C-alpha positions as CSV (number, residue, x, y, z in Angstrom):
1,M,98.9,163.1,75.1
2,K,96.9,161.6,77.9
3,N,99.4,158.8,78.2
4,L,102.2,161.3,78.7
5,L,100.6,162.8,81.7
6,I,100.8,161.1,85.1
7,I,97.6,162.3,86.8
8,L,97.5,161.6,90.5
9,L,94.8,162.5,93.0
10,L,96.2,164.3,96.0
11,C,94.5,161.8,98.3
12,L,95.8,163.0,101.7
13,Q,93.2,164.3,101.7
14,G,79.3,197.0,82.6
15,I,82.5,195.0,83.2
16,K,85.4,196.8,84.8
17,P,89.0,195.4,84.5
18,A,90.6,194.8,87.9
19,F,94.1,195.1,86.5
20,A,94.4,197.6,83.7
21,Q,97.5,197.8,81.5
22,K,97.0,201.2,79.8
23,D,100.7,202.0,79.9
24,G,102.1,198.5,79.6
25,F,103.1,196.1,82.3
26,N,103.2,197.5,85.9
27,G,104.8,195.0,88.3
28,E,104.3,197.1,91.4
29,K,100.6,197.6,90.6
30,L,100.2,193.9,90.0
31,E,101.8,193.2,93.4
32,Q,99.4,195.6,95.0
33,E,96.4,193.9,93.4
34,V,97.6,190.5,94.7
35,K,97.7,191.9,98.2
36,L,94.7,194.2,98.1
37,N,91.9,191.7,98.5
38,L,93.9,189.0,100.3
39,K,92.5,189.6,103.8
40,K,88.9,188.2,103.1
41,A,90.2,185.3,101.0
42,Y,92.9,184.5,103.6
43,A,90.4,184.5,106.5
44,A,88.0,182.2,104.8
45,S,90.5,179.5,103.8
46,V,90.3,176.6,106.2
47,R,92.1,173.5,107.2
48,I,90.0,170.4,107.6
49,V,90.6,167.1,109.4
50,N,88.4,164.0,110.2
51,L,86.9,163.6,113.7
52,D,86.4,160.1,115.2
53,A,83.6,158.9,117.4
54,N,85.2,160.6,120.4
55,Q,85.4,163.9,118.5
56,Q,89.2,163.6,118.3
57,A,91.0,164.9,115.2
58,V,92.5,161.9,113.3
59,G,94.4,161.3,110.0
60,G,95.6,163.7,107.4
61,F,94.5,167.3,106.7
62,F,93.0,168.9,103.6
63,S,91.8,172.3,102.6
64,G,88.6,174.2,101.8
65,V,87.0,177.6,101.7
66,V,83.8,179.0,103.4
67,V,81.6,180.7,100.8
68,D,78.5,181.9,102.7
69,G,77.3,182.9,106.1
70,D,75.6,179.5,106.6
71,G,79.0,177.9,106.8
72,H,79.0,176.0,103.5
73,I,82.5,175.0,102.5
74,L,83.7,174.0,99.0
75,T,86.3,171.3,98.8
76,A,87.4,168.2,96.8
77,A,85.3,165.0,96.5
78,H,88.3,162.7,97.0
79,A,88.8,164.0,100.5
80,V,85.1,163.9,101.7
81,S,82.5,161.4,102.8
82,P,78.8,162.3,103.2
83,N,77.7,162.7,106.9
84,R,81.3,162.2,108.2
85,A,82.3,164.5,111.0
86,Y,85.1,167.0,110.5
87,Q,86.9,169.8,112.3
88,V,87.4,173.0,110.5
89,T,90.1,175.4,111.6
90,F,90.3,179.1,110.5
91,P,93.6,181.0,110.2
92,D,92.8,182.9,113.4
93,G,92.9,179.6,115.3
94,R,89.1,179.1,115.9
95,S,87.9,175.5,115.3
96,F,84.3,174.3,114.6
97,R,82.6,171.0,113.9
98,A,81.3,170.3,110.4
99,K,79.7,167.4,108.5
100,G,80.1,166.1,105.0
101,L,77.4,166.9,102.5
102,G,77.2,166.0,98.8
103,V,80.1,164.4,96.8
104,I,80.4,164.2,93.0
105,H,83.5,162.2,92.1
106,S,83.1,162.7,88.4
107,I,84.1,166.4,88.8
108,D,85.9,166.0,92.1
109,A,83.5,168.5,93.8
110,A,82.2,168.2,97.4
111,M,80.7,170.3,100.1
112,I,80.8,170.3,103.9
113,V,78.9,172.6,106.3
114,I,79.8,173.9,109.7
115,T,77.4,172.6,112.3
116,D,78.4,174.6,115.3
117,K,76.7,178.0,115.8
118,G,78.8,181.0,115.2
119,K,79.9,183.7,112.7
120,W,82.8,183.2,110.4
121,P,84.4,184.9,107.5
122,F,83.6,183.8,104.0
123,A,84.7,184.5,100.4
124,K,82.5,185.4,97.5
125,M,82.2,183.0,94.6
126,G,83.4,184.3,91.2
127,W,82.5,183.0,87.8
128,S,84.9,180.6,85.9
129,T,83.0,181.4,82.7
130,L,84.4,184.9,82.8
131,L,88.0,183.7,83.0
132,E,90.5,183.5,80.1
133,P,94.1,182.3,79.8
134,N,96.8,184.5,81.6
135,V,94.4,185.9,84.2
136,P,96.4,186.1,87.4
137,C,95.2,184.0,90.4
138,V,96.2,183.1,94.0
139,S,96.0,179.9,95.9
140,L,95.5,179.8,99.7
141,S,95.7,176.3,101.2
142,Y,97.5,173.9,103.5
143,P,100.2,171.9,101.8
144,G,101.2,168.5,103.4
145,S,104.9,169.0,103.1
146,F,105.0,171.1,106.3
147,Y,102.7,171.7,109.2
148,A,101.3,175.2,109.3
149,N,98.2,176.4,111.1
150,K,97.8,179.2,108.6
151,P,97.3,178.9,104.8
152,T,100.2,179.3,102.4
153,L,99.9,181.6,99.4
154,R,101.0,180.8,95.9
155,F,100.7,183.0,92.8
156,G,100.1,182.0,89.2
157,Y,97.7,182.4,86.3
158,V,94.9,180.5,84.6
159,A,96.7,178.4,81.9
160,Q,93.8,176.5,80.3
161,L,90.0,176.9,80.8
162,K,89.5,173.2,80.0
163,H,92.4,170.8,80.1
164,E,92.2,167.4,78.4
165,T,91.4,165.9,81.8
166,G,88.2,168.1,81.9
167,F,89.5,170.4,84.6
168,M,90.7,173.9,84.5
169,R,94.5,174.2,84.7
170,S,96.4,176.9,86.7
171,T,100.1,177.4,87.5
172,C,99.5,177.9,91.2
173,L,101.5,175.1,92.6
174,M,99.8,172.2,94.4
175,E,100.7,169.1,96.4
176,P,99.1,166.7,98.9
177,G,97.2,168.6,101.6
178,D,96.2,171.3,99.1
179,S,93.2,169.1,98.0
180,G,90.1,171.1,98.2
181,G,91.9,174.4,98.6
182,P,90.6,177.6,96.9
183,L,91.9,179.4,93.9
184,F,91.0,183.1,93.9
185,D,91.0,185.8,91.3
186,L,92.6,189.2,92.2
187,K,89.3,190.4,93.6
188,G,89.4,187.7,96.3
189,R,86.6,185.7,94.6
190,V,86.7,181.9,94.5
191,I,87.2,180.7,90.9
192,G,88.3,177.1,91.4
193,I,89.0,174.3,93.9
194,H,92.3,172.3,93.9
195,S,91.9,168.8,92.6
196,R,95.0,167.1,91.3
197,V,98.4,167.5,89.5
198,S,100.6,166.0,86.8
199,V,104.4,165.9,86.6
200,S,104.8,169.4,85.1
201,V,104.7,172.1,87.8
202,T,102.5,174.2,85.5
203,S,99.9,171.4,85.5
204,N,97.7,172.0,88.5
205,M,94.1,171.0,87.9
206,E,91.2,172.9,89.4
207,V,87.4,172.3,89.6
208,P,85.9,175.4,88.0
209,V,83.7,177.2,90.5
210,D,80.8,177.2,88.1
211,E,80.5,173.4,88.6
212,F,79.6,174.2,92.3
213,R,77.0,176.7,91.2
214,K,75.6,174.2,88.7
215,Y,75.2,171.4,91.3
216,W,74.7,173.5,94.4
217,T,71.4,171.8,95.3
218,A,72.9,168.3,94.9
219,L,76.0,169.2,96.8
220,K,73.9,170.4,99.8
221,T,72.4,166.9,100.0
222,P,74.5,164.4,102.0
223,A,75.1,161.6,99.4
224,V,77.6,160.4,96.8
225,H,75.9,161.4,93.5
226,T,76.7,159.0,90.7
227,S,73.6,158.8,88.5
228,F,71.9,161.6,86.7
229,I,72.4,164.8,88.7
230,P,69.8,167.6,88.2
231,E,71.4,171.0,87.4
232,D,70.5,174.2,89.0
233,K,69.6,177.2,86.8
234,V,72.4,179.6,87.0
235,K,72.3,183.1,85.6
236,L,75.4,185.2,85.3
237,N,75.2,188.7,86.8
238,K,75.9,191.1,84.0
239,N,77.5,193.6,86.4
240,E,80.1,191.0,87.6
241,E,83.6,192.4,87.5
242,K,85.9,190.7,85.0
243,L,89.6,190.4,85.4
244,T,91.9,191.3,82.5
245,A,94.5,188.8,81.3
246,V,98.1,189.8,81.8
247,P,100.1,188.5,78.8
248,Q,103.4,188.8,80.7
249,M,102.4,186.2,83.3
250,P,104.2,183.2,81.8
251,E,107.6,185.0,82.0
252,L,107.2,187.4,84.9
253,I,110.9,187.5,85.8
254,S,111.7,189.0,82.4
255,N,109.6,192.1,83.5
256,F,111.8,192.7,86.5
257,K,115.2,192.8,84.6
258,E,116.4,196.0,86.3
259,Q,116.0,194.5,89.8
260,D,117.2,191.1,88.7
261,N,120.4,192.5,87.2
262,R,121.1,194.5,90.3
263,F,120.6,191.6,92.6
264,Q,122.6,189.3,90.4
265,K,125.8,191.1,91.4
266,N,125.4,189.5,94.9
267,V,125.2,185.8,93.9
268,F,128.1,183.5,93.0
269,T,128.5,179.8,92.4
270,V,130.5,177.6,94.8
271,V,132.0,174.3,93.7
272,D,133.7,171.9,96.1
273,S,136.3,169.1,95.4
274,N,133.5,166.6,94.7
275,Q,132.2,169.0,91.9
276,V,129.1,169.7,94.0
277,S,127.7,173.0,92.9
278,I,125.6,175.4,95.0
279,L,124.9,179.2,95.1
280,S,126.2,181.7,97.6
281,A,125.6,185.3,98.6
282,L,128.3,187.9,98.6
283,V,128.0,189.8,102.0
284,D,129.3,193.1,103.2
285,L,130.6,192.6,106.8
286,N,131.5,196.3,107.4
287,G,130.6,197.1,111.0
288,L,130.4,193.5,112.0
289,I,134.1,192.7,112.0
290,S,137.3,194.8,112.4
291,P,138.5,196.7,109.2
292,S,141.8,194.8,109.4
293,E,139.9,191.5,108.9
294,L,138.2,192.9,105.8
295,E,141.2,194.1,103.9
296,G,142.0,192.1,100.8
297,K,139.1,189.6,101.4
298,S,135.5,188.9,100.4
299,F,132.9,186.9,102.3
300,F,130.1,184.6,101.1
301,I,127.3,182.8,102.9
302,S,125.9,179.6,101.5
303,K,124.2,176.3,102.4
304,S,126.6,174.4,104.7
305,S,125.5,170.8,103.9
306,M,126.3,171.3,100.2
307,V,129.7,172.9,100.7
308,G,132.3,170.2,101.2
309,P,136.1,170.4,101.4
310,G,138.1,172.2,98.8
311,A,135.4,174.8,98.1
312,K,136.1,177.3,95.4
313,V,134.1,180.4,94.4
314,E,133.5,181.0,90.7
315,M,134.3,184.5,89.5
316,L,132.5,186.4,86.7
317,D,135.3,185.5,84.3
318,G,134.9,181.8,85.1
319,S,138.0,181.5,87.2
320,L,137.9,179.6,90.5
321,I,139.3,181.0,93.8
322,H,139.9,178.7,96.8
323,A,137.6,179.6,99.7
324,K,138.3,179.2,103.4
325,V,135.5,178.0,105.7
326,I,135.3,180.5,108.5
327,S,132.3,179.0,110.3
328,R,129.4,176.5,110.0
329,D,126.0,176.5,111.7
330,E,124.3,173.1,111.8
331,E,121.0,174.5,113.1
332,S,120.5,176.9,110.2
333,D,122.7,175.0,107.6
334,L,124.7,178.1,106.9
335,V,128.4,178.4,106.1
336,L,130.5,181.5,105.9
337,L,133.3,181.4,103.3
338,Q,136.2,183.8,102.7
339,I,138.4,184.3,99.6
340,P,141.7,186.3,99.4
341,Q,140.3,188.9,97.0
342,E,138.2,192.0,97.4
343,I,135.0,192.2,95.4
344,A,133.0,195.5,95.4
345,G,129.5,195.5,96.8
346,G,127.8,192.7,98.7
347,I,124.7,192.6,100.9
348,N,124.8,194.9,103.8
349,L,123.8,192.7,106.7
350,N,123.4,195.8,108.9
351,K,120.3,196.7,106.9
352,V,118.4,193.4,107.0
353,F,114.6,193.3,106.8
354,P,113.4,193.7,110.4
355,G,110.5,191.2,110.5
356,Y,107.8,189.4,108.5
357,T,104.0,189.6,109.2
358,V,100.8,188.7,107.4
359,D,101.0,192.1,105.7
360,Q,104.0,190.9,103.7
361,L,102.3,187.9,102.3
362,G,102.1,188.2,98.5
363,N,105.2,190.4,98.3
364,F,107.0,189.8,95.0
365,L,110.4,188.2,95.5
366,I,113.4,187.4,93.3
367,S,116.0,184.7,93.8
368,P,118.9,185.8,91.5
369,K,121.2,183.4,89.7
370,P,124.7,183.9,88.3
371,K,124.7,184.6,84.5
372,A,121.0,183.7,84.2
373,P,117.6,185.1,84.9
374,G,116.5,184.7,88.5
375,E,113.4,182.9,89.9
376,F,110.3,184.9,90.6
377,S,108.2,184.0,93.6
378,V,105.8,185.4,96.3
379,L,106.1,185.3,100.1
380,G,103.7,182.5,101.0
381,N,104.0,182.2,104.8
382,T,105.7,184.0,107.6
383,Q,108.3,182.5,110.0
384,L,107.7,178.8,110.6
385,G,109.6,176.0,112.3
386,M,110.4,173.0,110.0
387,P,110.2,169.9,112.2
388,K,112.4,166.8,111.9
389,S,111.3,164.4,109.1
390,P,110.3,160.9,110.3
391,A,112.0,159.4,107.3
392,R,115.3,161.3,107.7
393,Y,115.6,161.3,111.5
394,L,113.8,158.1,112.4
395,G,114.5,156.2,109.3
396,V,110.7,155.4,109.0
397,G,108.6,156.6,106.1
398,T,104.9,156.9,106.8
399,S,101.6,157.7,105.2
400,Y,98.0,158.1,106.3
401,N,95.5,155.5,105.4
402,Q,92.3,157.4,104.7
403,D,90.0,154.4,105.2
404,D,90.8,153.6,108.8
405,Y,92.7,156.8,110.0
406,K,95.9,154.8,110.6
407,I,99.5,156.0,110.3
408,V,101.2,153.2,108.2
409,V,104.9,152.5,107.7
410,T,105.7,152.8,104.0
411,G,109.5,152.6,104.1
412,L,112.6,151.9,106.2
413,Y,115.9,153.8,105.9
414,S,119.1,152.5,107.6
415,I,117.6,151.8,111.0
416,S,120.1,150.1,113.3
417,I,118.1,146.9,114.2
418,E,119.0,143.3,114.9
419,K,118.6,141.4,111.7
420,G,116.2,138.5,111.7
421,K,114.1,139.5,114.7
422,S,110.4,138.8,113.9
423,D,109.2,141.8,115.9
424,D,111.3,144.4,114.1
425,I,109.3,147.3,112.7
426,A,108.3,146.6,109.1
427,V,106.6,148.1,106.1
428,K,102.8,148.0,106.5
429,D,103.0,148.1,110.3
430,V,100.7,150.7,112.0
431,L,102.3,153.3,114.2
432,T,100.2,154.0,117.3
433,K,102.5,155.9,119.7
434,I,105.8,157.8,120.0
435,N,106.9,157.5,123.6
436,D,103.6,158.0,125.4
437,R,102.0,160.2,122.8
438,P,99.2,158.7,120.7
439,L,99.7,159.1,116.9
440,L,96.4,160.4,115.7
441,T,97.1,162.9,112.9
442,T,99.9,163.2,110.4
443,N,101.3,166.2,112.4
444,D,101.9,164.3,115.7
445,L,105.0,162.3,114.7
446,P,107.2,165.2,113.3
447,D,105.9,167.5,116.1
448,E,107.1,165.1,118.8
449,L,110.4,164.4,117.0
450,S,111.3,168.1,117.1
451,K,111.2,168.1,120.9
452,F,114.4,165.8,120.9
453,N,117.9,166.5,119.9
454,T,120.0,164.5,117.4
455,N,121.3,161.2,119.0
456,Q,118.6,161.2,121.6
457,T,116.3,158.2,121.5
458,V,112.5,157.8,121.1
459,T,110.3,154.7,121.4
460,L,107.8,153.8,118.8
461,Q,104.8,151.6,119.5
462,Y,103.4,149.8,116.5
463,I,101.0,147.0,115.5
464,T,102.4,144.4,113.2
465,R,100.6,142.8,110.3
466,K,100.0,139.8,112.5
467,G,98.3,142.0,115.1
468,S,100.9,142.0,117.9
469,V,101.7,145.2,119.7
470,N,105.5,145.9,119.8
471,T,107.9,148.7,120.7
472,Q,111.2,149.7,119.3
473,T,113.7,152.4,120.5
474,I,115.4,154.4,117.7
475,A,118.2,157.0,117.9
476,L,117.5,160.2,116.1
477,K,120.2,160.9,113.5
478,P,120.3,162.2,109.9
479,R,119.9,159.3,107.4
480,Y,120.1,159.0,103.7
481,V,116.7,158.8,102.1
482,E,116.6,158.1,98.4
483,E,114.3,160.4,96.5
484,D,111.3,159.1,94.7
485,R,110.7,161.6,91.9
486,S,107.5,159.8,90.8
487,K,106.0,160.6,94.2
488,D,107.5,164.1,94.4
489,L,105.7,165.0,91.2
490,F,108.3,167.5,89.9
491,V,111.4,166.9,87.9
492,D,114.2,168.5,89.8
493,G,113.4,167.0,93.2
494,K,114.0,168.1,96.8
495,S,117.1,169.3,98.7
496,K,118.6,166.5,100.8
497,R,118.7,168.8,103.9
498,R,115.3,170.4,104.0
499,D,114.0,170.0,107.6
500,N,114.9,170.6,111.2
501,F,115.0,174.4,111.0
502,K,113.8,176.5,113.8
503,E,112.7,179.3,111.6
504,V,112.2,179.6,107.8
505,L,110.2,181.7,105.3
506,I,108.1,179.9,102.6
507,H,107.9,181.1,99.0
508,D,106.9,179.4,95.8
509,A,110.2,179.7,93.8
510,K,110.8,176.7,91.6
511,L,114.5,176.4,92.7
512,K,116.6,173.4,91.9
513,P,118.5,172.0,94.9
514,S,121.7,173.3,93.3
515,E,120.2,176.8,93.1
516,C,119.8,177.1,96.9
517,G,122.4,178.9,99.0
518,G,121.8,182.3,97.3
519,P,120.0,185.4,98.4
520,L,116.3,186.3,98.3
521,F,115.2,189.9,97.7
522,D,111.9,191.8,97.4
523,L,111.4,194.3,94.6
524,K,112.6,197.2,96.7
525,G,115.9,195.5,97.3
526,N,115.2,194.3,100.9
527,F,117.3,191.3,101.7
528,Y,114.9,188.6,102.9
529,G,117.4,185.9,103.7
530,I,119.3,182.9,102.3
531,N,117.5,180.3,100.2
532,I,118.3,177.1,102.1
533,A,116.3,174.3,100.5
534,R,113.8,173.2,98.0
535,L,111.3,171.6,100.3
536,S,108.6,170.2,97.9
537,R,106.7,170.7,94.7
538,T,105.2,173.9,96.0
539,S,107.7,175.5,98.3
540,S,111.3,176.7,98.8
541,L,112.7,177.6,102.2
542,T,114.6,180.7,103.2
543,I,116.6,181.3,106.4
544,P,115.3,184.8,107.4
545,A,117.7,187.7,107.2
546,P,117.7,188.4,111.0
547,R,118.9,184.8,111.6
548,V,121.6,185.2,109.0
549,L,122.8,188.3,110.9
550,L,122.8,186.4,114.2
551,F,124.9,183.6,112.6
552,V,127.5,186.1,111.5
553,K,127.5,188.0,114.8
554,G,128.0,184.7,116.7
555,I,131.3,184.0,114.9
556,T,134.1,184.8,117.3
557,S,137.2,184.1,115.1
558,F,137.9,185.2,111.5
């Protein structure tokens, strides 16, 4: 069995039940429980980055959680070095200096401590010994596939108390950048720390929080502990609240059949002449265009980059009807289609959800599919910009070298360069600047790229393997980047167009790229937007409903 799992470190760095089920499963109550104790957990979940000798943030980011008033932070061993300087940033934007303390690689546990004076929020530590399979849990951390200053929420359950790797396994999705991030129970108590993943999206390995209790004294000592490590005496509080397992957790969507069936009426498959398949949302344009333009027609919104010429909409009986492209929007990757047939219903775009705040985090969501159960997810982050990808727009793949804080070239994709020049940018070169901006962290390159439009040029400064300092000017344009499923660590892979969006919502639906283009709803039936891309192992992207409405309102000819 061990040989079948590809385990990779994420090296970017009296007992009362909390959820009773007296009358069977209650999805709305479960949603309330997820959100009830989120505030303290959210406020204590921090983003961490290395500081160099000049107190400048450098390299990649990882995650952690503050667990006491003295500023002790639990995180992953593979991201930390004893006595190294770090910058810790809270969701409210405040940053403090910290230093690395103890590291135990055998269990991937580490501790750092805030060294600046101040007061900060912290989360209580729970007890992993009180857990059992199917107990719901929440992750709050900072995934590396996008660049957010606030933690992203994911929802799941405890799957195994002790996996064959020795770690606890949860279904809260993880990826690089999540290393060291906290796993909470529904009381907002820390029950685990993110460590590593395997290929299956349900295989997310956590360091049980009791390991931190057991080695608390050692972890407070700045050293890499490799030999015999004395254990602290830990006594369980008999009054500690225990969470009840929810047997329905592995198939949550089946418990929302009423909503899913209702939402399913608004989603249709679109197939183009190249047999490319994508989903679409049936929309009601009453009040947005003249009644004469509505008669005898139906309208659908989908993902533009996946809808080629000769598009057809598949009806419930399997028949295909030719669709006319009314308008495309490159910025949001939306397309409006029209067919010469009236279909009852559709999403009323005049009643879109007005806005998204932290209070909506954790809301239960459904992405319906035609003729199949939908995908369940939770809202993980509010409106974010998704910057241009260096690989897709520069043609330069990069990674962060943890040992020397350098941004290293890992791949080249269709760059227009003169063949044979010895000073061309190459794999293993070190990127130092884009234009005049030093490249210090993994955020700097995509952030700077997003300030420029397609076809504009930027200049990269880099150090070759021979040590010479060169520059190269590259035009920004979309390029084909072949997917590497072994690195993505999930089977279905990413959408080809998944970046360069001004505003998206993040949720943890496990959508296939071909399952994008359809609508996203909350349990109350509020239309959240159009699922526009599978971004990464942990996240799907949605164009918010207000922007969908703006797209339609901006169309001048039907």
